[in-house]
N, C-alpha and C positions, 0 to 999 in steps of 0.2 A: 228572259232570265238566263243567266249562265247555267250551263248543263250541270256542272259540278255542284253549284249552290242549290239547284233544284233537287238533285238527288239527295244531297246532304239534308236539306229541309224535310224531305219526305221521310227519311230515316229518323231524324230528330223528333218528328211529331210523335212517333211511337213511344219513345223514351219520355218525352216531355209530358205526354198525357198522364202517365203514371205519377210522375213527380208532382204535377199540378194537383192531381186528385188527393194524394196523400198530404201535401202541404196545406191544402185548403180544408180538408175534412178530417185528417188524421187526429187532430186534437180532440175531436168529439168521440173518436173510437178508443184512444189510448190514454187520455188524461183522466186521472182518478176523480177530478171534479165532476165528471159526467157519469159516474158509476150508478147514480140513481135516475138515469135518463135512458131506460132501455128502448123506448119508442124512437127517440132520436137516433140512438146507435143502430137500431134496425134499419132505419131509413138511410142513414149514411152508409151502412154496410152494403146496402143494395147498390148505391152509387159506386162504391169501390169495386164490388163484384162485376158490375157492368164495365168498368174501366179495365178490369182484368180480362174480361171476355174480348174487349176490343184489342187488347194486346195479343191475345191468343189468335184471334182472327187475322191479325196483320201478317203473321207468319205464312198463312195460306193465301192471303189475298194479294199482297203487294211487295213484301220484302224480297221474295225470290226474283221478281221482275227488276227491282232496283239493283240487286246484286248483278244480274245479267247485264243490265245497261252499264253499270259501273265497270264491269270487266271489259265490255266492248270499248269503252272510252279510256281504259287504262287507269282508272281511279282506284288504285289498290287500297288506299286507306278507307275508301267507302265500301269496298268489298269486305275488308276486315271488319269494319263497323257493322255492316249488314249481317255478317255471320255472328258477331257478338249479340246483336239484337235477336237473332234466331235462337240463341242460347237463352236469352231472357224470356222469350216466348215459351220455350220448353219448360223452364222453371215455373213460369206462370201457370202452364198446364198442370204441372205437378202440384202446385198450390191449390188449384181449383179441384183437382182430383181428391184432395183431402176433405172436401165438403161432402155432406150427404144430404139426401132429400128429407131425412127424418127430422 
């Protein structure tokens, strides 16, 4: 596979995972038709939180390596996109910090 495409796909996976989750399950969390379905919302909420943790983990596990490889190859747009994804990961961490164990 082309090196640029490989790195781009690895970055895209982080972004796409969040979009897929919210597109698939968001209706159950945010649509008022499901206001009387707290058990369903709790289960879907867990799926969403797990997806957020995956995003947070990506910043530590593989985004820095992708940025490094992109710099070495001279793929400046991928370096920029990787940095932007790191910003998304930081925002995700801030969102997760708003939850409590209680």
